[in-house]
C-alpha positions, 0 to 999 in steps of 0.5 A, a space after each residue: 778242087 772243082 771240075 776244069 782241077 779234075 779234069 787237068 789231074 785225070 789226063 795227067 794220069 792217063 797221059 802216063 798211062 797212054 806212054 806206058 802202052 804206047 812204049 809196049 806196043 812200040 818194045 813188041 811192034 817193033 818203031 817200023 811198025 809202031 808207025 806204020 800202025 799210027 798211019 793207018 789208026 790216023 787213016 781211019 779216024 777221016 771216017 770213023 769221027 766226024 769232028 777231026 
């Protein structure tokens, strides 16, 4: 398996894990607070990610 194929395979695995974690957080926080959390984190990206 080449480098690109490995990267795509890893992305598929991590996408699943991210979805599972997000679902758990939303179950704990509720939809409104989860949306607010995502908005806050997206806003912080402006000052923490020089490529955003």
